[in-house]
C-alpha positions as CSV (number, residue, x, y, z in Angstrom):
1,M,134.5,135.9,65.5
2,S,135.3,138.1,62.5
3,D,133.6,141.3,63.8
4,A,131.9,142.7,66.8
5,S,128.1,142.7,67.4
6,L,126.6,146.2,67.8
7,L,125.1,146.8,71.2
8,E,123.6,150.0,72.4
9,A,124.5,151.2,75.9
10,T,123.4,154.1,78.1
11,V,125.5,155.7,80.8
12,R,124.3,155.0,84.4
13,T,124.3,157.9,86.8
14,E,122.9,155.9,89.8
15,F,125.0,153.3,91.6
16,G,124.6,150.7,94.4
17,K,122.4,147.6,94.8
18,G,119.1,149.5,94.5
19,A,120.2,151.2,91.3
20,A,121.4,147.9,89.9
21,R,118.1,146.3,90.7
22,R,116.2,149.1,88.9
23,T,118.5,148.7,85.9
24,R,117.7,144.9,85.7
25,R,114.0,145.6,86.3
26,D,114.1,147.8,83.2
27,G,115.4,144.8,81.2
28,N,119.0,145.9,81.2
29,V,122.3,144.6,82.6
30,P,124.5,146.8,84.8
31,A,128.0,146.8,83.3
32,V,131.3,148.6,83.8
33,L,133.6,149.5,80.9
34,Y,137.3,150.0,81.7
35,G,140.8,149.9,80.3
36,H,143.3,151.9,78.3
37,G,143.8,154.3,81.2
38,E,140.3,155.7,80.9
39,A,138.0,156.2,83.8
40,P,135.5,153.4,84.3
41,K,132.1,154.0,82.7
42,H,129.0,152.6,84.4
43,L,126.6,151.4,81.7
44,A,123.2,149.8,81.1
45,I,123.0,147.3,78.2
46,N,120.0,145.5,76.9
47,A,119.8,142.1,78.7
48,Q,118.2,140.2,75.8
49,A,120.5,141.5,73.2
50,F,123.6,140.9,75.4
51,A,122.5,137.3,76.2
52,A,121.9,136.6,72.5
53,I,125.5,137.8,71.7
54,L,126.9,135.6,74.5
55,R,124.9,132.6,73.2
56,E,126.2,133.1,69.7
57,H,129.8,134.1,70.4
58,G,130.6,132.6,73.8
59,T,132.0,134.2,76.9
60,N,134.8,136.0,75.1
61,A,132.4,138.0,72.9
62,V,133.6,141.3,71.6
63,V,130.8,143.9,71.3
64,N,130.8,147.2,69.4
65,L,129.2,149.4,72.0
66,E,127.3,152.5,70.9
67,I,127.4,154.9,73.9
68,E,125.6,158.2,73.3
69,G,126.6,158.2,69.6
70,T,130.2,157.1,70.1
71,K,131.3,153.5,69.2
72,Q,133.7,151.5,71.2
73,F,134.9,147.9,70.9
74,A,134.8,146.0,74.2
75,L,135.8,142.4,75.2
76,T,133.4,140.7,77.6
77,K,135.8,140.1,80.6
78,S,133.5,138.7,83.1
79,V,129.8,137.9,83.4
80,V,128.0,137.2,86.7
81,V,124.9,135.0,86.3
82,H,122.3,134.6,89.1
83,P,122.8,131.0,90.4
84,I,119.1,130.1,90.4
85,R,117.2,132.4,88.1
86,R,120.0,132.4,85.5
87,Y,119.7,136.0,84.4
88,I,122.8,138.2,83.9
89,E,123.4,140.2,87.1
90,H,126.5,142.2,86.0
91,A,129.2,142.4,83.3
92,D,132.7,143.7,83.2
93,L,133.8,145.0,79.7
94,L,137.3,145.7,78.7
95,I,138.1,148.4,76.1
96,V,139.9,147.0,73.1
97,K,141.2,148.5,69.9
98,R,141.0,147.0,66.4
99,G,144.2,145.0,65.8
100,E,145.0,144.8,69.6
101,K,146.2,141.5,71.0
102,V,144.6,140.3,74.3
103,V,145.2,137.3,76.6
104,T,142.1,135.4,77.5
105,D,140.9,131.9,78.4
106,V,139.2,129.9,75.7
107,S,137.1,126.7,76.3
108,V,138.7,123.4,75.4
109,V,136.4,120.8,73.7
110,V,137.6,117.2,73.5
111,S,136.4,115.3,70.4
112,G,136.6,111.8,69.0
113,D,137.0,108.4,70.6
114,A,140.2,107.2,72.2
115,A,141.4,103.6,71.6
116,P,139.3,100.8,73.1
117,G,139.9,100.1,76.8
118,T,140.9,103.7,77.6
119,R,139.4,106.5,79.5
120,V,139.8,110.2,78.6
121,A,140.4,112.5,81.5
122,Q,140.1,116.2,80.7
123,E,142.4,118.0,83.2
124,A,141.7,121.5,82.0
125,T,138.5,123.0,80.5
126,T,140.1,126.3,79.3
127,L,143.4,127.3,77.7
128,S,145.0,130.7,78.0
129,V,145.9,132.2,74.6
130,E,146.9,135.5,73.0
131,A,144.9,136.6,70.0
132,D,143.6,139.6,68.1
133,A,140.7,141.0,70.1
134,L,138.3,140.7,67.2
135,N,139.4,137.2,66.3
136,I,139.3,135.2,69.5
137,P,138.4,131.6,68.8
138,E,135.1,130.5,70.4
139,Q,136.7,127.2,71.4
140,I,139.7,125.1,70.8
141,E,139.1,121.5,69.8
142,V,141.4,118.7,70.9
143,S,141.0,115.3,69.1
144,V,141.6,112.1,70.9
145,E,140.5,109.9,68.0
146,G,142.3,106.5,68.3
147,V,144.7,107.8,70.9
148,E,146.3,105.0,73.0
149,A,146.4,104.8,76.8
150,G,149.4,106.6,78.3
151,T,149.0,109.6,76.0
152,Q,149.2,113.0,77.6
153,I,148.2,116.0,75.6
154,T,149.8,119.2,76.9
155,A,149.0,122.8,76.1
156,G,152.2,123.1,73.9
157,S,151.2,120.1,71.7
158,I,147.8,121.6,70.8
159,A,147.4,123.0,67.2
160,L,146.1,126.5,67.6
161,P,144.3,128.5,64.9
162,K,146.3,131.0,62.7
163,G,147.1,134.2,64.6
164,V,146.5,132.6,68.0
165,A,149.5,132.1,70.4
166,L,149.8,130.0,73.5
167,A,149.9,132.1,76.7
168,A,149.7,129.2,79.2
169,D,152.7,127.1,80.3
170,A,153.4,124.7,77.5
171,D,153.7,121.8,80.0
172,T,150.2,122.3,81.3
173,L,148.3,119.0,81.1
174,I,145.1,119.3,79.2
175,V,144.0,115.7,78.4
176,N,145.2,112.5,80.0
177,V,144.3,109.1,78.3
178,I,144.5,106.2,80.8
179,V,143.7,102.5,80.9
180,A,140.0,102.1,81.7
181,E,140.5,99.4,84.3
182,A,143.2,101.4,86.1
183,A,140.8,104.4,86.2
184,E,138.0,102.3,87.7
185,A,140.4,100.7,90.3
186,E,141.6,104.1,91.2
187,A,138.0,105.4,91.6
188,G,137.2,102.4,93.7
189,A,140.2,102.9,96.0
190,E,139.3,106.6,96.5
191,A,135.7,105.6,97.4
192,A,136.9,103.0,99.9
193,E,139.2,105.5,101.5
194,G,136.3,107.9,101.8
195,E,134.1,105.3,103.5
196,S,136.9,104.2,106.0
197,A,137.5,107.9,106.9
198,E,133.8,108.2,107.9
């Protein structure tokens, strides 16, 4: 993303489960802002506006918080979503400065069709990278178009966007292209082992 989305926040003075429930009942998400040696701030941010930012920019969204008239950039560090009702229960936000580099996990998306008779196994769904806090890629695309069986794509062989550096081990296996028949035989053998164990 090229810039941060503006998001108004208010400071919470009540804590605990009851206070968090009241915050959510009022249409807000309880959040904690921390980092850069500052004392953590307990905030309430509008649930709909925050969810819209996450939908548009992904889980590494950077927001421009406006807290009682003061603006502060923050990286969405973690979001807890209710497993059944799917509303945002809580968020952790990390203070970032313009031009600051951060290490974060970015989703890996596999595109294209590998060579006939192959099967593509995605071994990792995210890749750890270092990037400017305001220019974290929403996702990293790995093309397997026409790739032959036996090809292994590691973290170090993936082309990253300009200004983005690899933070993961270069030898980390991301995509493994194998012979389809071998994959099916392996799956069958695993299923048979499971049945005999029962």
